[in-house]
Structure formats: C-alpha cells, structure tokens
ZAFIKOL-95560 format. One record per residue (C-alpha): residue in one letter; x negated, z negated, y negated. Coordinates in steps of 0.05 Angstrom, whole numbers, m for minus. Each point is the difference from the previous one (the first is absolute). Layout:
<sites>
 resn   east     up  north
    A      X      Z      Y
...
</sites>
This chain:
<sites>
 resn   east     up  north
    M  m1994    591  m2756
    P     69      9    m36
    H      4     60    m48
    F     17     m9    m72
    T     76      7    m14
    P      8     29    m71
    P     64     m9    m44
    T     62     36     11
    I     72      2    m19
    S     56    m51     21
    P     54     47     19
    P     72    m19    m10
    T     39    m20     63
    E     70     29    m28
    E     18     67    m23
    L     m5      9    m77
    G     56     23    m41
    I     m6     57    m52
    L    m20    m43    m59
    D    m48    m44     40
    S    m28     67     32
    L    m15     26    m72
    R    m30    m64    m24
    A    m47     m1     64
    M    m20     73    m10
    R    m19     m9    m73
    E    m39    m62     14
    N    m31     19     65
    A     28     52     48
    L    m27    m35     58
    N     50    m54    m13
    I     56     44     26
    L    m31      2     73
    P     45    m46     42
    Q    m33    m46     51
    I     29     39     60
    A    m39     61    m26
    F    m62    m30     31
    T     34    m12     68
    Q     45     62     10
    P    m12     76     m2
    I     55     12    m46
    V     46    m38    m48
    S     64     32    m27
    G     47    m22    m58
    K     36     16    m62
    T    m16    m15    m76
    G     61     15    m36
    F     31     64     28
    K    m67     27     23
    R    m21     m3     75
    W    m74    m13     13
    H    m45     m2     63
    M    m68    m35     m1
    V    m48     27     54
    Q    m61    m38     21
    G     m9     26     73
    P    m47     52     20
    E     53     44     34
    G     44      0    m63
    M    m62     16    m41
    R    m17     58     43
    Q     70     28     m3
    V      1     m5    m77
    F    m68     22    m14
    L     m6     53     53
    A     53     19     52
    N     59      4    m50
    A    m38      3    m66
    D     41     53    m33
    N     60    m44      6
    Y    m36    m55    m41
    P    m21     25    m68
    K    m23    m50    m55
    A     55    m44    m26
    D     19     12    m74
    V    m29    m67    m23
    I    m71     23     21
    T      3     68    m35
    R     35    m36    m60
    M    m58    m49     m9
    L    m51     54      2
    R     28     63    m27
    T    m17     m6    m74
    A    m69    m12     15
    V    m13     47     61
    G     59     50     m5
    Q      9     44     57
    S    m70    m13     28
    L    m19     m4     78
    F     24    m70      6
    T     68      5    m32
    S     21     72     21
    E     38     17     60
    G     14     62     45
    A    m34     67    m23
    A    m27    m29    m64
    W    m35    m54     40
    R    m24     50     57
    W    m36     50    m45
    Q    m36    m56    m39
    R    m23    m33     64
    R    m23     66     27
    A    m41     10    m61
    I    m28    m72    m12
    S    m16    m15     72
    P    m64     37      6
    V    m22    m34    m64
    F     m6    m62     41
    A    m36     30     58
    A    m56    m40     30
    R    m55     46    m28
    N     27     m7    m70
    V     12    m75      5
    N    m69    m11     27
    A    m28     39    m56
    L     21    m52    m48
    A    m32    m60     34
    P    m60      0    m46
    I     44    m10    m56
    M     32    m59     33
    T    m69    m29     12
    R    m18      4    m70
    T     65    m34    m26
    A    m10    m54     52
    Q    m68    m15    m27
    R     30     m4    m72
    A     57    m44     24
    C    m55    m49     27
    E    m33      0    m68
    R     66    m19    m36
    I     16    m55     51
    E    m66    m31     m5
    A      3     m5    m76
    N     71    m28      2
    G    m16    m48     57
    Q    m54    m38    m38
    T     55    m34    m43
    G     45    m23     54
    P     52     27     50
    V     14     74     m1
    E     70     31      4
    M    m10     49     53
    V     63     43     m9
    R    m24     18    m69
    E    m70     14     27
    M     25     43     57
    I     48     42    m44
    S    m59     11    m49
    A    m44     25     61
    T     56     47     32
    F     17     28    m69
    D    m71     14    m11
    V      0     39     65
    I     64     34    m11
    C    m26     26    m68
    E    m62     24     26
    V     24     34     64
    A     67     25    m31
    L    m23     23    m69
    S    m80     m8     m1
    G      3    m54    m47
    K     40    m38    m51
    D     m9     45    m62
    H     73      5     m6
    F     17    m71     22
    D      1    m68    m41
    A     m1    m37     63
    E     30    m64    m34
    H     55     38    m35
    Y     17     39     65
    G      1    m63     41
    A     41    m33    m48
    A     52     59      3
    I      0     m6     77
    T     19    m76     m5
    Q     53     14    m50
    Y     28     54     43
    M      3    m46     62
    L     35    m57    m45
    T     53     45    m21
    A     20     63     40
    G    m33    m31     62
    R     52    m52      6
    A     70      4     36
    S     60      9    m44
    L     71    m27     13
    L     18     75     m7
    D    m40     16     58
    F     38    m52     42
    I     67     31    m17
    D    m27     71     12
    A      9     24    m71
    P    m20     71    m11
    L    m73     18    m13
    W     18     30    m68
    M     23    m69    m25
    P    m63    m30    m35
    R    m21    m68     29
    P    m17    m56    m48
    G    m75      3     16
    E     m4     72    m12
    L     17    m10    m71
    F    m63    m38     m9
    N    m49     42     37
    R     m3     65    m42
    D    m61    m22    m39
    C    m42    m16     61
    V     23     63     37
    H    m20     41    m60
    T    m67    m37     m2
    M    m15     15     73
    H     22     75     m3
    K    m38     13    m62
    M    m65    m20     27
    V      8     35     70
    K     28     65    m33
    Q    m59      2    m48
    A    m49     m3     56
    I     36     55     37
    L      6     45    m61
    D    m72     m8    m17
    R    m21     18     73
    Q     45     60      3
    Q    m28     26    m67
    S    m70    m10     21
    G      8     57     51
    A    m65      2     35
    R    m14    m74     10
    Q     m3    m19     75
    E      2    m76     m1
    D     18     m8     75
    D     45    m60    m15
    L     70     m9     20
    L     29     31    m64
    D    m42     62     15
    Y     23      2     75
    M     72     m7    m25
    I     m4     52    m52
    K    m26     50     55
    A     48    m25     53
    K     48     50     28
    D     58     m2     45
    P    m29     35     62
    D     69     33     16
    T     18     26    m69
    G    m63     m3    m45
    R     38    m42    m49
    Q    m40    m43    m46
    M     16    m61    m41
    S     22      8    m70
    T    m27    m44    m54
    Q     58    m47      7
    D    m10     m4     76
    L    m71    m17    m12
    V     18    m56    m53
    H     52    m33     49
    N    m42      1     61
    M    m66    m21    m36
    Q     40    m55    m33
    F     28    m26     65
    F    m68      4     36
    I    m38    m39    m58
    V     55    m53     m4
    A     10    m11     77
    G    m67     20     18
    H    m34    m57    m39
    E     52    m54      3
    T     12     m1     76
    T    m74      0     19
    A    m14    m52    m52
    L     49    m45     29
    A    m23     10     69
    L    m68    m19    m21
    A     20    m63    m40
    W     43    m24     56
    S    m58     12     50
    L    m49    m40    m45
    Y     51    m57     m1
    L      7     m4     72
    L    m76      2     12
    A    m10    m53    m55
    N     47    m48     40
    D    m29     17     70
    Q    m72     m8     m5
    A    m13     16     74
    V     25     70    m10
    Q    m35     11    m62
    T    m65    m23     33
    R     15     47     59
    A     12     55    m49
    R    m60     m9    m42
    Q    m46     m5     63
    Q     24     73     17
    V     m8     22    m71
    Q    m73    m28     m6
    S    m18     31     66
    V     14     67    m35
    L    m15     m8    m71
    S    m67    m28    m28
    G     m7    m42    m62
    G     56     12    m49
    H     14     72     14
    A     69     34     m8
    A     31     26     61
    S      4     77     15
    L     46     38     48
    D    m49     m7     56
    D     m5    m74    m12
    I     74    m16      7
    N     m1     40     68
    Q    m48    m52     29
    A     46    m61    m25
    P     65      9     33
    Y     19    m75     m6
    L     13     13    m78
    E     51     51     20
    Q     35    m53     45
    I     m2    m50    m59
    L     33     49    m49
    Q     52     20     53
    E     18    m73     14
    A      5    m14    m75
    M     45     60     m7
    R     43    m24     64
    L     11    m67    m38
    Y      6     31    m68
    P     21     71      5
    P     m9     37    m65
    V     75     16      0
    G     43    m55     33
    F     57     45     19
    L     30     72    m11
    A     70     21    m10
    R     32     65     31
    K     75     24     m5
    A     33     28     60
    R     21     73     m6
    D     41      0     66
    N     25    m43     56
    D    m53    m31     44
    Q    m13    m62     43
    L    m59    m49     m9
    Y     m1    m48     57
    D     69    m23     14
    R     24     18    m72
    E     41     55    m27
    V    m32     33    m62
    H     48     36    m45
    P    m14     50    m57
    K    m21    m32    m63
    D    m21    m63     37
    T    m66    m30    m26
    V    m53    m13     48
    F    m56    m49    m16
    L    m66     12     33
    N    m24    m72     m2
    L    m76      5     14
    Y    m12    m70    m24
    G     45    m26     55
    L    m28     53     50
    H    m73    m23    m10
    R     20    m74      7
    H     53      3     54
    Q      2    m56     50
    D     11     46     58
    Y    m55     48     m9
    W    m59    m39    m28
    P    m36    m60     28
    H      2    m51    m56
    P     24     50    m48
    N    m13    m39    m65
    Q    m70    m13     13
    F    m61     38    m20
    N    m35     28     59
    P    m35     67     m8
    D     m7      1     78
    H     71     26     m4
    F    m37     68    m12
    T    m51      4     50
    P      0     67     38
    E     30    m33     59
    N     58    m33    m34
    V     14     63    m43
    G      3     42     62
    A     48    m47     37
    R     47     m7    m58
    D     58     49    m20
    K    m30     35    m63
    Y     66     m6    m40
    L    m11    m76      0
    Y    m52     10    m53
    V     18     50    m55
    P    m28    m20    m68
    F     m8     74    m24
    G     68     20     29
    A      2     46     63
    G     24     67     22
    P      2     62    m40
    R     m2    m38    m67
    I    m55    m47     19
    C    m45    m11    m65
    V    m41     60     m8
    G    m56    m45    m33
    A     m6    m50     52
    N    m69     18     26
    F    m24      4    m73
    A     27    m69    m14
    M    m31    m31     65
    M    m68     31    m15
    Q      2    m26    m73
    A     19    m69     22
    Q    m53     m5     55
    I    m56     22    m46
    I     21    m52    m53
    L      9    m56     49
    M    m62     16     36
    T    m41     m2    m65
    L     33    m63    m26
    L    m17    m38     66
    N    m71     21     m3
    R     m8    m30    m72
    F     46    m60     m3
    H     28    m60     37
    F     76    m14    m16
    Q     34    m69     m2
    P     72    m16    m19
    A     21    m30    m66
    E     65    m21    m28
    P     57     19     m5
    T     24     25     65
    P     31     65     m5
    M     70     19     25
    P     18     71     19
    V     50     31    m47
    M     31     71      5
    Q     26     43    m53
    M    m27     67     19
    T    m61    m24     34
    I    m19    m67     31
    R    m40    m39    m52
    P    m27    m71      2
    D     31    m45    m51
    P    m33    m24    m46
    G    m64     36     25
    I    m55    m12     48
    N    m55    m43    m29
    L    m64     m8     42
    S    m65    m36    m11
    I    m57     50      8
    S    m74    m12     13
    S    m56     53      3
    L    m36      6     67
</sites>
C-alpha cells in the first residue's frame, strides 16, 4: 500500500538574486532552498558580495556540528533575531559564556529530573483532551492552536508550577508578534550590516518583549523572595544550578533569558511536532489504526498516558520522529566560519555563511527511500541502526545539541498517546503548506475532524 505524500515546497530551479532571496525569506524561508539541495550534499554560491554554502549531507553536518564545531559559531542573523527576547542565553551565547551555562543547565535536564515531571504532563494531556472534545462538537478543530495550548500548559506547570504570573492569551499573542517582527530576515542581514544597527522588525517588538520579560521576571523574583519554597520545577532547578567547575550560579537576568527561551521554544516546537503528526495520521488511516492498536493494548478506557505507558508504545515515537523528519521544527540553521576550512570539495573562507539545511537533509533523494512520503518505518530500530546518525538531526547535534530534547520527546509521546486513546482523526480543508519564519508552521493551520472513541 502506498504511503501518504504530504505537501512540501516547490524549490526554485535557478539561483535567486539578493532581492528575490529577501522576498523569499520574508514570505517563507524554505523557498530559498534550490532544487539541487535535495540531490547534492553541498551547494555554494553568492548573494551580493556574501559567499555561502548550503550543507545537506551527513559528513558536512558532522564536521560543522562536531568535528570542527568551534569554527562555526551561530551566524549573526540567528542571534539578531533572538537577542532582544533571550539575550545571552544558552541558545545565543558562544565560547566561555555558553560553556558555563551549559555546564550549569545540563543537570537540570538529567533523566531523573525530566522523568519526575511526567505526572504533570499526564495531567495536562488529560486537560487537552477535554478542551479538544468540547471544541470538536462544533466542527473541525485547528490543531496547532490546540497543541500550543497543551504544550504551553505543560511548560507553565513544569517550569513555574502553574500560570500564576501568566495570562496565557496575552503571552501567546506577544510570542506571535515577536515572530512576525524580529523573527523575520531583513535586507540589512543580507548585506552584513553590523548588529548594533536596528532592523525594522526590532522597532515593532519592544512591547511584546516587555510583556514576556515582565511575566517571567515576576515569577523568578517571587520564587527567589519566597526563600524556603522547594517547588522541584524547572525554575527551582535552574535557581539552584551551579557550574560544577566554578560554582557560579545564574543571575536574575540569566534566569530571565534562559527561562524565556525555554518557555518560547519548548512549547512551540513540541506543539508543531504534535500538530504535524496528527495531520499525517489523519491522512494515513492505516498508520493511525496501527498506532491506536498499540496504544489500546497498553491503556484501558480513556485514560491519559504515563511515563511507563509510553515506554510500551514505541511506534508513537517513530511517528513523531517521522513527522520531524518531514517537518523539522527549524528547517535550517546558519553558521559563520571563523577560519579557513574545507567542506566536501568546497573551500570555506572566514566570514562565509554556512547553512545547515535540515529540511533538505531529511528529504534528500540519495539518503532516504521515497523521501517525501510519510513512513514511520524509517525509524524502526533496524533502520536507525543502519543509518548515519547525522542524517536525522531535528534537535541539532554535537556539543550544542538541544539540552531539552528528551523533555520534548517525552512530553510529545504522552500527549500523542493520550489523544489516540480518546479520538479518531480525519482530514479537513484546507490543505496546510509548510512555511518557515523561525519555525516550520502549517499555513493556514491544521484542521481535523475529530470523533470520540
């Protein structure tokens, strides 16, 4: 039986000039990926006076992510898009500033700490079902909105022990406004203008940044002032976190920036992985049936899933992995070379931009059988073991791999397993298209018809 082929972009067949590249980036960053990026391990070119290399082969990924990672810090355009919201957090910092934060934060996401948060995820998954059931009685349900509500619920509980300082609707609107302003590429980025020169989008994001920072900072100050409270949530872990080498702890500003990034990125990316997974399942009823059979062999009635339950339903992890292969939360990353290097047969010069094309890597014709089809069997243990691990990097790789990857996957599996135990999903119009600004979102959304089991 043929597998479902979901929507993807139609890549340009010729190199784009600077104005066309800018227009493509602002409308949908995936539109700058040329056709040959899905058939070659590296593509090189110039936009104006700027040299660039687009890497979508596992050997190049390994070199940039791991073997010569110090030569490839994040490009200015990435830090520029995020700097006003998350400052010098773990995600945006480099060198010594990154190393001490990584040493301090890594234990926060140790397996024992993440596993201890599973009951919170179970409760929020149950609440998500109740909201979806109520909304589904009046017609198709838009699943991106529902999954963002669910994952934001989880983040607030596990990060801050509740939403006392958050107006979820107000905070969510601030995130959306930020993505639509500072989160878009500017012509100034393409001509390598200095970071101190404000980009147009930054002039319109000050209110939303103030809104987000005010809510996060108030939660942190209240916790610090309470002294004896031991919440055992992520904020508590971060307040107590120390660099094991120096004993250094995070300042209030460090906490604001890192918690801000965790809240924004942690719920957005997981929500998108879930929404795309449900879209794919709705359009491949055979896979949905297989997944539900495994779920119902573990869960009885309409119960929500626990940590122990997801360990008995490995097919759901394969579904999520395949969804993130087809629609990685971030389609590509940008690095700027410090020194001379060689990637494949290309000479890399200092200040060259290197794009790590995750979208092209995950759909590359040389590395994946039927790369544009939805097939969770891409992630059977046998197939994973036989494949170069740098062919699938939705969370990055090497020393800067996403510190919260295990948290995100556990959260997603608990929610997906709970939903499949309660509902049957079918597609509804319109068909979504993948559009990337900072993350790959479905445009105009994912509408599904839902029926209770």
